[in-house]
Structure formats: C-alpha cells, structure tokens
C-alpha positions in Angstrom: -43.7 -30.7 46.9 -43.3 -33.0 43.8 -45.8 -35.9 44.4 -43.5 -38.4 42.8 -40.7 -37.6 45.2 -43.3 -37.9 48.1 -44.2 -41.6 47.0 -40.7 -42.7 46.7 -39.5 -41.3 50.0 -36.7 -43.5 51.6 -37.5 -43.0 55.1 -33.9 -42.2 56.1 -35.2 -40.1 58.8 -37.0 -43.1 60.4 -33.6 -45.0 60.3 -32.0 -42.2 62.1 -34.9 -41.9 64.5 -34.4 -45.6 65.5 -30.6 -45.6 65.1 -30.0 -45.2 68.9 -28.6 -41.6 68.4 -31.8 -40.0 69.6 -31.5 -41.8 72.9 -28.1 -40.5 73.3 -29.0 -37.0 72.5 -32.0 -37.3 74.8 -29.8 -38.5 77.9 -27.0 -36.0 77.3 -29.7 -33.0 78.1 -27.2 -30.7 76.7 -28.1 -27.0 76.2 -26.0 -24.3 74.3 -26.7 -22.0 77.1 -26.5 -21.8 80.8 -30.1 -21.7 81.7 -31.5 -25.0 82.8 -33.8 -26.5 80.2 -37.6 -27.0 81.0 -38.9 -30.4 81.3 -41.4 -29.4 78.7 -40.8 -26.9 75.9 -41.5 -23.2 76.7 -43.8 -21.7 73.9 -44.1 -18.1 73.6 -46.8 -16.9 71.1 -45.8 -13.2 70.3 -48.5 -10.8 69.2 -49.1 -7.2 69.0 -52.4 -7.8 70.8 -53.2 -10.6 73.1 -51.4 -14.0 73.2 -53.4 -16.4 71.1 -53.6 -20.3 72.1 -51.0 -21.9 70.0 -52.4 -24.0 67.2 -51.2 -27.5 66.5 -47.9 -27.7 64.6 -48.3 -27.2 61.1 -52.0 -25.9 61.5 -53.4 -22.6 60.8 -54.8 -20.6 63.6 -58.7 -20.8 64.3 -59.0 -17.3 63.2 -59.4 -17.4 59.4 -57.6 -14.0 58.9 -54.7 -14.8 61.3 -51.9 -17.6 61.0 -49.9 -18.8 63.8 -46.5 -20.3 62.7 -45.0 -22.9 65.2 -41.3 -22.2 65.5 -38.9 -24.8 67.2 -35.7 -23.3 68.3 -33.1 -23.5 71.1 -32.3 -19.9 72.1 -31.7 -19.1 75.7 -30.6 -16.1 77.8 -29.7 -12.9 76.2 -30.0 -14.6 72.6 -33.9 -15.5 73.4 -34.6 -12.1 74.4 -33.2 -10.8 71.2 -35.1 -13.4 69.2 -38.3 -12.4 71.0 -37.9 -8.5 70.3 -37.4 -9.4 66.6 -40.3 -11.8 66.5 -42.6 -9.0 68.2 -41.2 -6.6 65.5 -42.1 -9.2 62.6 -45.8 -9.5 64.1 -46.1 -5.8 64.3 -45.3 -5.5 60.7 -47.3 -8.5 59.7 -50.1 -8.2 62.2 -51.8 -11.4 60.6 -49.0 -13.7 61.3 -47.9 -14.5 64.8 -44.8 -16.8 65.6 -45.2 -19.1 68.5 -41.6 -20.1 69.6 -41.0 -23.4 71.3 -37.6 -23.5 73.2 -35.7 -26.8 73.6 -32.2 -27.7 74.5 -30.0 -28.3 71.6 -30.0 -31.9 72.0 -33.6 -32.1 72.5 -34.4 -29.8 69.6 -32.8 -32.2 67.2 -34.4 -35.4 68.7 -37.9 -34.1 68.9 -37.9 -32.5 65.5 -36.8 -35.8 64.0 -39.5 -37.6 65.8 -42.0 -34.9 64.8 -41.1 -35.1 61.2 -41.0 -38.9 61.3 -44.6 -39.0 62.8 -45.9 -36.6 60.3 -46.6 -33.7 62.7 -43.6 -31.3 62.5 -43.7 -27.4 63.3 -44.2 -25.1 60.5 -40.4 -24.0 60.9 -37.7 -25.1 62.9 -33.8 -24.3 63.5 -31.2 -26.7 62.5 -27.8 -26.2 64.4 -24.5 -26.7 62.2 -26.2 -28.0 59.1 -29.5 -29.2 57.7 -29.6 -32.9 58.0 -29.4 -34.4 54.4 -32.1 -36.9 55.7 -34.5 -34.0 55.8 -34.0 -33.2 52.2 -33.8 -36.6 50.8 -36.9 -37.6 52.5 -38.9 -34.5 51.3 -39.4 -33.7 54.8 -38.4 -29.6 54.0 -39.5 -27.4 51.1 -36.8 -25.6 48.9 -36.7 -21.6 49.4 -35.0 -21.3 45.8 -38.3 -20.9 44.2 -38.7 -17.5 46.1 -37.8 -14.6 43.6 -36.5 -12.6 46.4 -33.8 -15.3 47.4 -30.5 -13.4 48.2 -27.6 -14.2 46.1 -25.0 -13.0 48.7 -25.2 -15.6 51.4 -21.5 -16.3 52.3 -20.3 -19.5 50.4 -19.2 -21.1 53.5 -23.1 -21.8 54.5 -23.5 -23.7 51.1 -22.6 -27.0 52.1 -24.9 -26.7 55.3 -27.7 -25.6 53.4 -27.7 -26.4 49.6 -28.0 -29.7 47.7 -28.8 -30.5 44.3 -28.4 -27.1 43.1 -31.3 -26.1 45.7 -31.2 -24.1 48.9 -33.3 -25.7 51.8 -33.1 -23.3 54.4 -32.5 -19.8 55.4 -28.9 -19.2 57.1 -29.9 -17.6 60.0 -26.3 -16.7 61.1 -23.0 -18.1 60.6 -20.8 -19.5 63.5 -17.3 -20.5 63.9 -15.8 -21.5 67.4 -12.8 -19.5 68.6 -10.7 -19.9 71.9 -12.0 -17.7 74.7 -9.9 -16.8 77.7 -10.3 -15.0 81.1 -8.2 -11.8 81.2 -8.0 -12.0 85.0 -6.7 -15.4 85.5 -4.0 -14.5 82.6 -2.7 -11.5 84.8 -3.0 -13.8 87.8 -0.7 -16.4 86.1 1.6 -13.6 84.9 0.6 -13.8 81.4 -0.2 -10.9 79.1 -3.7 -11.1 77.9 -2.6 -9.3 74.8 -0.5 -12.3 74.0 -2.9 -15.3 73.5 -1.5 -18.7 72.4 -0.6 -19.1 68.8 0.2 -22.6 68.5 -0.9 -25.9 70.0 2.3 -25.8 72.0 1.6 -22.4 73.5 -1.9 -23.7 74.5 -0.4 -26.3 76.5 2.1 -24.2 78.0 -0.3 -21.4 78.8 -3.1 -24.1 80.0 -0.6 -25.4 82.4 0.3 -21.9 83.8 -3.4 -21.2 84.4 -4.2 -24.6 86.2 -4.3 -24.6 90.0 -6.1 -27.6 91.1 -6.1 -26.7 94.6 -8.4 -23.9 93.7 -10.4 -26.1 91.4 -8.9 -23.8 88.4 -8.1 -25.2 84.9 -6.3 -23.8 82.4 -7.6 -25.2 78.9 -10.8 -27.4 78.8 -12.5 -28.9 75.7 -15.7 -30.7 75.5 -15.7 -34.5 75.9 -19.4 -35.6 76.3 -20.4 -38.2 73.7 -22.8 -36.3 71.5 -22.3 -34.5 68.0 -21.5 -31.0 69.3 -18.1 -32.4 70.7 -17.3 -33.6 67.4 -18.0 -30.3 65.8 -15.6 -28.6 68.1 -12.9 -31.1 67.6 -13.4 -30.8 63.8 -11.2 -27.7 63.6 -8.3 -29.4 65.3 -8.7 -32.1 63.1 -8.4 -29.8 60.1 -5.4 -28.0 61.7 -3.5 -31.1 61.9 -3.9 -31.5 58.2 -6.8 -34.0 58.4 -10.6 -34.3 57.6 -13.3 -36.8 58.3 -13.3 -38.0 54.7 -10.9 -37.8 51.9 -11.5 -35.6 48.9 -13.7 -38.1 47.4 -16.2 -37.6 50.3 -16.5 -41.4 51.0 -13.2 -42.8 52.0 -12.7 -42.5 55.7 -9.7 -40.4 56.7 -10.3 -39.4 60.4 -8.3 -42.4 61.7 -5.1 -41.3 59.8 -2.3 -39.8 61.3 -3.7 -36.4 61.8 -7.0 -37.6 63.4 -4.7 -39.4 65.8 -2.4 -36.5 66.5 -5.5 -34.2 66.9 -7.3 -36.6 69.4 -3.9 -37.3 71.2 -3.7 -33.5 71.8 -7.1 -33.3 73.3 -6.8 -36.7 75.5 -3.7 -35.3 76.9 -5.2 -32.3 78.1 -7.2 -34.6 80.5 -4.3 -36.7 81.2 -0.6 -36.1 80.5 -1.0 -32.2 80.5 -3.7 -32.3 83.1 -4.9 -28.7 82.2 -8.5 -30.1 82.6 -10.1 -32.5 85.2 -11.5 -35.8 84.1 -15.1 -34.7 84.3 -17.8 -34.5 81.6 -18.0 -31.1 79.7 -20.5 -30.2 77.0 -21.6 -26.9 75.7 -23.7 -26.0 78.8 -21.1 -26.9 81.4 -18.3 -25.2 79.7 -20.3 -21.9 79.5 -21.7 -22.2 83.0 -18.1 -23.1 84.5 -16.5 -20.3 82.8 -19.0 -17.9 83.9 -18.0 -19.0 87.4 -14.3 -17.9 86.8 -12.6 -21.4 87.1 -11.7 -22.0 83.5 -8.7 -20.1 81.7 -9.4 -21.1 78.3 -12.1 -22.9 76.2 -13.3 -23.2 72.9 -17.0 -21.7 71.9 -19.0 -20.6 69.0 -19.4 -16.9 68.1 -23.4 -16.9 68.7 -22.4 -16.9 72.6 -20.3 -13.7 72.2 -22.6 -10.9 73.6 -23.5 -13.6 76.4 -20.0 -14.3 77.6 -19.3 -10.4 77.3 -22.0 -9.9 80.0 -20.1 -12.0 82.6 -18.4 -10.2 85.6 -14.9 -10.4 84.3 -13.4 -9.3 81.1 -12.9 -11.9 78.3 -10.9 -11.9 75.1 -10.8 -14.6 72.3 -8.6 -15.5 69.4 -8.9 -18.0 66.4 -7.7 -21.4 67.2 -4.1 -21.4 67.6 -2.4 -22.9 64.4 -0.7 -26.3 64.1 0.2 -27.8 60.6 -2.2 -25.1 59.2 -5.4 -23.1 60.3 -8.6 -24.6 60.7 -12.1 -24.2 62.4 -15.7 -25.7 62.0 -18.2 -23.6 60.2 -21.4 -24.0 61.6 -24.2 -21.3 62.0 -27.9 -22.1 62.2 -30.4 -22.7 59.4 -34.3 -22.4 59.5 -36.1 -24.8 57.5 -40.0 -24.9 56.4 -41.8 -28.2 56.9 -43.2 -29.8 53.5 -46.4 -30.6 55.5 -47.0 -27.1 56.8 -50.2 -25.7 55.9 -48.8 -22.2 56.3 -46.2 -22.3 54.0 -47.0 -18.8 52.3 -46.7 -17.4 55.8 -43.5 -19.1 56.3 -42.0 -17.8 53.1 -43.2 -14.4 54.4 -41.1 -14.9 57.4 -38.2 -16.0 55.5 -38.2 -13.0 53.2 -38.4 -10.7 56.4 -35.5 -12.5 58.2 -33.0 -12.3 55.6 -33.1 -8.7 55.2 -29.7 -7.0 55.8 -31.3 -4.8 58.5 -32.9 -7.5 60.3 -29.8 -10.0 60.0 -27.5 -7.4 61.0 -29.6 -6.5 64.1 -29.7 -10.2 65.2 -25.9 -10.6 64.8 -25.1 -7.2 66.4 -27.2 -8.2 69.6 -26.2 -11.8 69.8 -22.5 -11.7 68.6 -23.3 -14.3 65.6 -21.9 -13.9 62.4 -24.0 -12.5 59.5 -25.2 -14.8 56.9 -24.9 -12.2 54.1 -22.4 -9.9 52.8 -25.0 -7.1 52.8 -25.6 -7.7 56.3 -22.1 -7.5 57.2 -21.7 -4.1 55.5 -24.8 -2.8 56.9 -24.2 0.2 59.3 -25.9 -1.5 62.3 -23.5 -4.5 62.0 -20.5 -2.2 61.2 -21.2 0.1 64.2 -21.2 -3.4 66.3 -17.8 -4.3 65.1 -16.4 -0.9 66.1 -17.7 -1.2 69.7 -17.2 -4.8 70.1 -13.5 -6.2 69.7 -14.6 -9.8 70.6 -16.2 -10.0 67.1 -13.1 -9.8 65.2 -11.6 -13.4 66.0 -14.7 -15.1 64.3 -14.4 -12.9 61.5 -10.9 -13.5 61.2 -11.4 -17.3 61.4 -13.8 -17.2 58.2 -11.1 -17.6 55.6 -10.1 -21.3 56.7 -13.6 -22.4 58.5 -15.2 -25.6 56.8 -18.5 -26.9 57.3 -18.9 -30.6 58.2 -19.6 -33.0 55.0 -23.3 -32.9 54.2 -23.7 -36.7 53.7 -26.4 -39.0 54.8 -25.8 -40.4 58.2 -23.6 -37.2 59.1 -25.4 -37.0 62.4 -24.6 -40.7 63.3 -20.8 -40.4 62.2 -20.7 -37.3 64.3 -22.0 -39.3 67.3 -19.5 -42.3 66.6 -16.6 -39.8 66.6 -17.8 -38.1 69.8 -17.8 -41.7 71.5 -14.3 -42.0 70.4 -13.4 -38.5 71.7 -15.1 -39.4 75.1 -13.2 -42.8 75.4 -9.8 -41.2 74.5 -10.3 -38.3 77.0 -11.3 -40.6 79.9 -8.4 -42.9 79.2 -10.6 -45.9 78.3 -8.8 -46.2 75.0 -5.7 -44.8 73.4 -6.4 -42.0 70.7 -5.4 -44.6 68.0 -7.6 -47.3 69.3 -10.7 -45.3 69.9 -10.5 -44.1 66.1 -9.8 -47.4 64.9 -12.7 -48.7 66.8 -15.0 -45.9 65.4 -14.0 -46.8 61.7 -16.4 -49.9 61.3 -19.0 -48.2 63.0 -18.9 -45.2 60.7 -18.3 -47.6 57.7 -21.5 -49.5 58.6 -23.4 -46.1 58.8 -22.2 -45.4 55.4 -23.0 -48.7 53.8 -26.5 -48.9 55.7 -27.6 -45.6 53.8 -26.2 -46.9 50.5 -28.6 -50.1 51.1 -31.5 -47.9 52.1 -31.1 -45.6 48.9 
C-alpha cells in the first residue's frame, strides 16, 4: 500500500463504525439462510491433514512452511457445504495454505468486519455482500488486485460499480446475484392459478397475491422484506428502478428517491401490508422470508439467486420469474466480493487464493452448486455451468434479469443511506407514516450523510 496514502487516511470507517448503523445491524440479527446463527463465529480450518489451531487474523501460522488465511464469510446450509468442499480442494492443491473460515450472519459480518478493520486487526480476507464499501477503499483498508498479471478481463461489467474504483479492482467478484420472484407451485394450483403463467406486471402481483392469501390458514400471497436494515433497501431498489426512479439523479449526488417514482414504489410495498393485505404486519427479513417460505405459507417472495439450490431442496416445487414489469424492467445487481486486508501479513497467499478462485472451472462449480450467477463470461460458458443450466430451469430467471439489473451507487456513505431508506420502508409498511412522509423524512438524514462525508474528506 502507498505509504503516503496510509498517512493521509480519512477514517471514514471510524465514522461508519460510530454512526449507529452498526448497532442497528447487530440488533437485527439477520442471516441470509434459515440456519440460526451461532452466538460466536464458527471457525472451520480446512486442511488435507489435521486441522491446525487458527492463527490470529492477519498473522501467519506458527509453522514457517505453512500459512493459515483467516477468511470471514456468511455462508450457511448447502452453500456452506459447497464452500467447505471447494476450500478443501484448494488446500489439497496448495498444501502450504490453509483456509480458516469463520461464519457470521450477514448483518454481523459487516458489523464485525468494520469493527476489526477500524481496530487494526482485520482477517486476511472477507466477503462483502452487494458491494465493497467505498470506505474500505478510500481508507486504505483493502489492497487492489489489479496488480495481478493474471487478473481476468471478462468479469461481467455489472460487477464493476461494486468492485472497481479509480480504475482499480479492489476485490474478487465471487459471483453475481439478482433477486427474482419465487413462488410455490402447489399453492398456485390450490388457488386455481396456472404455475406456468406467473405475474407479469405489478397489477398481476397484487391480483395473484390476493388469490393466494388465506389469513385463516396463516397463508400469505406476496410478502416483501420490511426490517430496517440495508438488505431491505436492496430488494426494494429493483421496484424503485421499475417505477422509473433511482436513489440519486444521474449526477450521482442529487437525491431522487423521494420523487414520484420512489413514492409509487414504496406505496406499492406498503399497500401489500395494508390495503391489499397479501402480507401480515410482521417483521420480515432475508432469514424469515426463506424460513417461512420453506414452511409452505408464502405464495410469492423476492430472493437472490445464490439461494436457488437451497430453495430447490424444499419439500415442494418452486418456480421463479424476473421481477414483474411496471414502467420498465429493473432489478438490483448484487453479488459477493472478496477483499484482501491491507494489513494482512499473508498477502501473497491471499493472492494465490484469488487466482485459484477466479478460474472458470472453480467459479462454474461454485455457481452450479449454489445457484449463484457466474462472475465471468468464461465461467458461464464452461461445460460445468452449461450442464447446470440444462438440468436446472430455476437459474434462467436470474440470467434473464441481467440486462436490466443495476448495482447500487458506490459512493461514500451508501451503507448509511441504505439504512435510512430501510427505516422509511419499515415506517411505511407498518403504517407509521405515509410513503410520501417516510421518504421526505429520510431526505434530510441522507443529505446529512452526504454532507458529513464531504466535510470529512
């Protein structure tokens, strides 16, 4: 890392760590999977021999010839099993490097990573959901991988806003991710609906949602997330785009989410819990949506493609489709990105892992066994992933959504802005405020976030 850059660090992460967002993330306790999160991170060192005692984050292992890379991630269920299988393969191919994976809930992962980086004791590598926080880059907490001569040139462009800044790539795109509409075939048939004819418009969503709703049986037609944490905003972002809006105007600084399209998109969501009553007034997040859907009491809900194979394992048949169209097509492009800590003493080993992970065969295997979208064109074209597409029709909706999917704006303060918007969504869905009032009330808070980063810069 450039020493002059290190000396002029602006400590944006310290601001983020003390902004109150971390406390909200911690209290939300939301995991992406249905598996309950452990009270402490589960660390699983993977080795072809015995499992060594993990070294402190960022430190080499006690055996001079061997290195242990501390890797913080949030995988659960079938996805975690695939991850561990691939990490075991990496260790077999690189016997001097062991991956020690620590698993957190999605909310805890971001909170604890920011805290660890701010304290100066980060893991060697960690997973970033949706995008690499610009604060990590500007504060010099992560290293560029553009220095690697083997850096691929065929990463999908949709991942660039989430991982590229100042002409440098700051993390490895693990996989792409786009939320689609999932629905229960059995509930469709019981309601007299044709599973082969999913909703095509927002009006269809409401109509079908009402047909699927049977409150006396605690069965609900269409539920969206409403918990006040960033993941909710990411799911809603596609609806904002479909209404013809965006969080900011094209200049990237002028607030636009409180304009007419934003009000329309939030009104649509709020009405699901109020006027239309396709969802109960309960708190829903990524974890509760998946677990409730697994129980067979949700007709339709939005979820990202990395959950494809998990949902396919449920006891009933599911189908999916891109977000139904409104003014235009839209969806949030997310994905997951691995960053290397600038303070890691094991950066050469971490670079070795990156070069191994982005191989088309490895990336294709990961995506075929989880349902995630490949990060590279060559991974998509690999026979392993092409065979997966032939046998798994549930992968098609996410691929079909790529042409109109868009990443969140990668600006300083985006995590706080997502949080403020999720609070507006929560207030509107529970009827505490009208959608217009909720978004208008969020506007000065977002304006203050933008101004505070400008003052700190």
